[in-house]
C-alpha positions, 0 to 999 in steps of 0.5 A: 259154439252152441250156448245152452240153457244154465243148468241144462245136461249140455251146459253142464257137461252132459250128452246122450252117448250112442246105444251101443256105448258099454252099457252098466245094464237095463231097465224095463218095467213090467207089464200093469195095464191089462186094457191094452193086452186084450186078455193076453196079458200072460202072453205079454209076461212071457214075452217081456221075461223072454227080453228080460233074461234074454238081456240078462245074458249079456248085462244085468237087467233091473224089473220095475213091478207094482208090488203086488206083480213082484212076485210074478215077474220073479216066478216067470223070469225064473229068478235071474232077474233083479225085480224091484216094486214101483207104482206103475200106471204101463210098462214101456220103459223106454218112454217112462224111464229116464234118458241116460245121459253120460259127461264128456271124462265119462265118469259121470252119469246123470238121467233126463226126467221127462215130462210124461203125458201118456203120449199126448193124453191117450190114457188119462191116469199116468201120474204114476209113470210121470213117476218112475224116472225120478224114482230109477234115479233116485234109487240108483243115486244118479244126478236128475235133470228134469226137463221142462218139456214133454217127451218119449225116450222112443221119439229120439235117437242119438248117434252119441257125437251130435247128431239127434233122430226124431219125427215131425208127427210125434215131436210137433204133434200139439197133443205133445208141446202146443206152444213149442215151434219147430226152433224151439224143440229143436234148441231143447233137444241139442240142450237136453240130449247134448246135440248139435244137429237134428235130423226130422224124418216125417210121418210114422207107421200106420196105426202107431199109438206113439204118433210116429215114433222114430224107434220104429222109423230109424236108427243109429247103428254106428256113427254114419250109419242108420237102420231104417225101415222101408216097404216094398208093397206100392199098395201098403199105407207104409210105403210113401211116408217110409219112402219120404224118410228114406230120402231125408236120409239120404239127404241129411248130413250128421253133426260132423257134416257127413252124409249117411250109409243108409241100410234098408230093413223092411217091414213085415207083411201087414198084419190085423189084429183085435187091436188094430194094425200092428206098428211091426218094424225090425228097427225097434231092436236093442243094442246091449253089451256084445248083442242085438236082440231082433223081434221075430213076427213070424213073417218071411221078412225075419230071416232077411232082418236076421241077416242085414243085422248080422252084416251090420253088426259083425262082432256082436251076436244077433239073437231073434225074439217073438215080439207078437206078444208084446206088439198087441200093447203097442210096443217092441222091444226097443220100446220095453228096455232102457240102457243105463251105460256104463263108467270109464273105469279109473285109473289104477292109483 
């Protein structure tokens, strides 16, 4: 049995559950950093509002917005979504919010407050975002575990049974935790996510500002099954990195020692805007209660992605949402959402 550091979530009996586990709700953050939207922040508002209102059909959504943006967010969401004031620098809740945990009995939720340095120091003003996880956990009255290392929630994915997915480009990048070795980072991941097996992918998508977040590359769809971004165009800069990642997944074993079933999700055609090449990936979808939200990129692969995901998730509604306006800012549907797991109902006394 692994010896976890005293005071770590795993030592206290907590682990990060799979995304498909029942949610109490979803957290989001309203667009705030105008520079990343290239003069199109109004379109970002509309894109975020569509995601918030769509998720809200399946589970409660809480959107955090800067005090001056609260009414804008409420109007954009049509009054259907709860909006709360919170100081923000940016709007990627997957990375700035807590990663929620649950205990083995399923009757207590906790959250990890990761250290946040704006994706390896890409933005100097990130002090307010670094406090968002604490704010959420305090507001919700949820136990907080303060992590001793830098990590963004988009850089990890779990199956809820001890297996953790991540990427070398991000977590081994010296702009995150330069003093930590690969072995030390693995140990931290296991202790703070309650895992026992780490599967390392390599490089991420071209021009991904996150340095290769895994939620653009691969995610668990259910125990033993992984959705993986793939590329059929050998001339595309993404072809070799994605092929290498898929090869690693096919060779990997999960925490139970079982091989993984890998389902490929082909990426759309290359698209370049004033923001540079967009890091387009259908893996960057969101599994909420009874549904899967998948991005639409105005590409012929949109239909294929929906067909694949309907086969993978036959008991859930697969809802496609226009996502290009969100991608202009550097992220996708998964990047702007963060799930809070539901507690197991207590037996009647």
